[in-house]
C-alpha positions in Angstrom: -43.1 -147.8 74.0 -42.5 -151.3 73.0 -44.5 -152.5 76.0 -47.4 -150.1 75.3 -47.7 -151.2 71.5 -47.7 -154.8 72.4 -50.3 -154.4 75.2 -52.4 -152.2 72.8 -52.1 -155.3 70.1 -53.1 -157.8 72.9 -56.1 -155.6 73.9 -57.2 -155.3 70.3 -56.9 -158.8 69.4 -58.7 -159.9 72.6 -61.8 -157.4 71.6 -61.2 -155.5 74.8 -59.8 -152.4 73.1 -63.1 -151.6 71.6 -65.2 -152.3 74.4 -63.3 -150.8 77.2 -61.2 -147.8 75.6 -63.9 -146.8 72.9 -66.8 -147.5 75.1 -65.7 -145.1 77.5 -65.2 -142.1 75.2 -67.5 -140.0 73.2 -66.5 -142.0 70.0 -69.2 -144.4 71.6 -71.8 -142.0 70.8 -71.0 -142.2 67.1 -71.9 -146.0 67.2 -74.8 -145.6 69.1 -76.0 -142.9 66.7 -75.4 -145.1 63.7 -77.2 -147.9 65.3 -80.3 -146.0 65.9 -80.4 -144.3 62.6 -80.3 -147.9 60.9 -83.1 -149.2 63.0 -85.2 -146.1 62.6 -84.5 -146.1 58.9 -85.3 -149.8 58.5 -88.6 -149.3 60.5 -89.6 -146.4 58.4 -88.9 -148.2 55.1 -90.8 -151.2 56.0 -93.7 -149.3 57.3 -93.7 -147.4 53.8 -93.4 -150.7 52.0 -96.3 -152.1 53.8 -98.5 -149.0 52.8 -97.3 -149.1 49.2 -98.1 -152.8 48.9 -101.5 -152.2 50.3 -102.2 -149.4 47.8 -101.1 -151.7 44.9 -103.5 -154.4 46.0 -106.3 -152.0 46.4 -105.8 -150.5 42.9 -105.6 -154.0 41.5 -109.1 -154.6 43.0 -110.3 -151.3 41.5 -109.0 -151.6 38.2 -111.1 -154.7 37.4 -114.1 -152.6 38.2 -114.7 -150.6 35.0 -118.4 -149.9 34.3 -120.1 -148.6 31.1 -123.5 -147.4 31.0 -125.6 -145.9 28.2 -128.9 -144.5 29.3 -131.2 -142.7 26.8 -128.3 -142.6 24.2 -125.8 -140.8 26.5 -122.9 -142.9 27.2 -120.7 -142.6 30.3 -117.9 -144.9 31.4 -116.2 -145.0 34.8 -112.8 -146.1 33.8 -111.3 -146.6 37.2 -108.5 -148.6 35.7 -107.5 -146.1 33.2 -107.4 -143.3 36.0 -105.4 -145.3 38.2 -102.9 -146.8 35.8 -100.2 -144.1 35.9 -100.2 -144.3 39.9 -100.4 -148.2 39.9 -97.1 -148.3 37.7 -95.4 -145.8 39.6 -96.3 -147.6 42.8 -95.1 -151.1 41.6 -91.7 -149.4 40.6 -91.8 -147.5 44.1 -92.3 -151.0 45.8 -88.9 -152.2 44.1 -87.1 -149.2 45.1 -88.1 -149.5 48.8 -87.1 -153.2 48.5 -83.6 -152.2 47.4 -83.4 -149.5 50.1 -84.4 -151.9 52.7 -81.9 -154.3 51.5 -79.2 -151.5 51.4 -80.0 -150.5 54.9 -80.0 -154.1 56.2 -76.5 -154.6 54.5 -75.2 -151.7 56.2 -76.6 -152.5 59.5 -75.0 -156.0 59.3 -71.6 -154.5 58.1 -71.5 -152.0 61.1 -70.4 -154.6 63.7 -68.3 -156.7 61.1 -66.2 -153.8 60.0 -65.8 -152.6 63.6 -64.3 -156.0 64.5 -62.0 -156.3 61.2 -60.8 -152.7 62.0 -60.1 -152.6 65.8 -59.5 -156.3 66.2 -57.3 -157.4 63.4 -55.9 -154.5 61.7 -55.3 -152.5 65.0 -53.5 -155.3 66.7 -51.5 -155.9 63.5 -50.6 -152.3 63.2 -49.5 -152.3 66.8 -47.3 -155.2 66.6 -45.9 -153.9 63.3 -45.0 -150.5 65.0 -43.5 -152.2 68.1 -41.3 -154.3 65.6 -40.1 -151.3 63.6 -38.7 -150.0 66.8 -36.1 -152.8 66.9 -36.0 -153.8 63.3 -36.4 -150.7 60.9 -36.3 -153.1 57.8 -37.2 -156.8 57.4 -35.4 -157.8 54.4 -36.8 -155.4 51.7 -39.9 -154.3 53.6 -40.2 -150.9 55.5 -41.9 -152.0 58.7 -42.7 -148.3 60.0 -44.6 -147.4 57.1 -46.5 -150.5 56.8 -47.5 -150.1 60.6 -48.7 -146.7 60.0 -50.8 -147.6 56.8 -52.4 -150.4 58.8 -53.2 -148.0 61.7 -54.9 -145.5 59.2 -56.6 -148.3 57.7 -58.0 -149.7 60.7 -59.2 -146.3 61.9 -60.9 -145.6 58.5 -62.5 -149.2 58.2 -63.7 -148.9 61.9 -65.4 -145.5 61.4 -66.4 -145.6 57.7 -70.0 -146.9 58.3 -70.6 -144.9 61.5 -69.5 -141.8 59.8 -71.8 -142.5 56.8 -74.7 -143.2 59.0 -73.9 -139.9 61.0 -73.7 -137.8 57.7 -76.8 -139.3 56.2 -78.8 -138.8 59.5 -77.7 -135.3 59.6 -78.6 -134.5 56.0 -81.8 -136.6 56.5 -82.9 -134.4 59.7 -82.1 -131.1 58.1 -83.4 -131.6 54.7 -85.2 -134.9 53.9 -87.4 -135.3 57.1 -90.1 -132.6 56.5 -90.6 -133.7 53.0 -90.8 -137.5 54.0 -93.3 -136.6 56.6 -95.3 -134.7 54.3 -95.2 -137.1 51.5 -95.9 -140.1 53.7 -98.9 -138.5 55.4 -100.2 -138.0 51.7 -99.5 -141.7 50.9 -101.4 -142.9 53.8 -104.4 -140.5 52.9 -104.2 -142.2 49.4 -104.5 -145.7 51.0 -107.5 -144.6 53.1 -109.1 -143.0 50.1 -108.5 -145.9 47.8 -110.0 -148.3 50.5 -113.2 -146.2 50.5 -113.2 -146.4 46.8 -113.0 -150.1 46.8 -115.9 -150.2 49.3 -118.0 -148.1 47.0 -117.0 -150.3 44.1 -117.8 -153.4 45.9 -120.7 -152.9 48.1 -123.3 -155.1 49.8 -125.8 -157.2 47.7 -128.6 -154.7 48.8 -126.8 -151.6 47.3 -125.1 -153.1 44.1 -122.8 -150.6 42.1 -124.8 -151.1 39.1 -127.9 -150.0 41.0 -126.3 -147.0 42.4 -125.1 -145.8 39.0 -128.6 -146.3 37.2 -130.1 -144.3 40.0 -127.3 -141.6 39.5 -127.9 -141.5 35.8 -131.6 -141.0 35.6 -131.0 -137.4 35.3 -128.4 -135.2 33.2 -127.6 -133.3 36.4 -126.6 -136.4 38.1 -124.6 -137.5 35.3 -122.5 -134.2 35.2 -121.8 -134.6 38.9 -120.4 -138.2 38.1 -118.1 -136.9 35.4 -116.9 -134.1 38.0 -116.2 -136.8 40.4 -114.1 -138.6 37.9 -112.2 -135.4 37.0 -111.7 -135.1 40.9 -110.2 -138.4 41.2 -107.8 -137.7 38.2 -106.6 -134.5 39.9 -106.1 -136.3 43.3 -104.3 -139.1 41.6 -102.0 -136.6 40.0 -101.2 -135.2 43.5 -100.4 -138.9 44.8 -98.0 -139.2 42.0 -96.0 -136.1 42.9 -95.6 -137.4 46.5 -94.6 -140.8 45.4 -91.9 -139.2 43.3 -90.6 -137.2 46.3 -90.6 -140.4 48.3 -88.7 -142.1 45.4 -86.0 -139.2 45.6 -85.9 -139.4 49.4 -85.2 -143.2 49.6 -82.7 -143.1 46.8 -80.8 -140.3 48.4 -81.0 -141.6 52.1 -80.0 -145.2 51.3 -77.9 -145.2 48.0 -76.6 -141.9 46.7 -75.5 -140.1 50.1 -73.9 -143.5 51.5 -72.1 -144.3 48.2 -70.7 -140.7 48.1 -69.5 -140.6 51.5 -67.9 -144.0 51.3 -66.4 -143.0 47.9 -64.8 -139.8 49.7 -63.5 -142.0 52.4 -61.9 -144.5 50.0 -60.3 -141.6 48.0 -58.9 -140.3 51.3 -57.6 -143.6 52.2 -56.0 -144.0 48.7 -54.3 -140.8 49.0 -53.0 -141.5 52.7 -51.8 -144.9 51.5 -49.7 -143.1 48.6 -48.0 -140.7 51.0 -44.6 -141.2 52.2 -45.6 -141.3 55.7 -42.3 -141.6 57.5 -40.8 -138.2 55.8 -44.2 -136.6 56.2 -44.2 -137.2 59.8 -40.5 -136.8 60.4 -39.3 -134.5 57.6 -35.5 -134.0 57.1 -33.7 -131.0 58.3 -34.6 -127.9 56.2 -38.1 -129.1 55.3 -39.0 -129.5 51.7 -36.5 -127.1 50.6 -33.7 -128.9 52.3 -35.0 -132.1 50.7 -34.8 -130.6 47.3 -31.1 -129.6 48.0 -30.2 -133.0 49.1 -31.7 -134.6 45.9 -30.0 -132.0 43.7 -26.6 -132.7 45.3 -27.2 -136.2 44.9 -27.9 -136.0 41.2 
């Protein structure tokens, strides 16, 4: 047992245990799934961030294009900025949320190999040597070596698989519940970007077809004026639909990159704290008679 534990410690400290032992088992798939999830989520978030910033830029151009005309005493104003203000404010806040999401995913991706190295290189090696030492020296001064080794072993396991398990749980929830909503909302956002690009082209046409001239032609009759007002109302309703989808994306990104990972890590840390408070030696090797016998021993001693 001593030789086995010392060999395990040498393998851990040399980094061979994680590459040879874990790399040949099903646990390797947990690491690959976590890495694949972080890469896919980062790519998806960056694409969404590019679309959002593009929408923000187009809206900024449109907002400076309000036109007010008053033919024959009938006034009508195309207040593009006022129509798009709610969407623009939400898009700006959404861009910050995506930036936070990208940062969170990037930090988790960077921490993935770091925690794996700390868990199965430093802590597993220290746990193996502590357990080997406990076979020959149960007590070292006032330190119980066996409980220390067991705690280091559990800490190594939890630290090693905290982020892979978090990524696995998040990707499972994402594929089951969030992915359909994200696909639909993202498609709507891309449609909004294309539609706003068309609006920008309409507002800033070439010199031969100026916006002012086009609206003068439109407002020559009351019928065309009513059609223009209906178009403005249609834009308002369309913007409202875009706002709903942006809110859906905000909720999805917050759940995917912040709320669910924090909740999973919180549960893992709570479990780690509960394990560290256990009397591991007596739990794994209870005295004769179990808990009932232990109560009798305590009562006789008292």
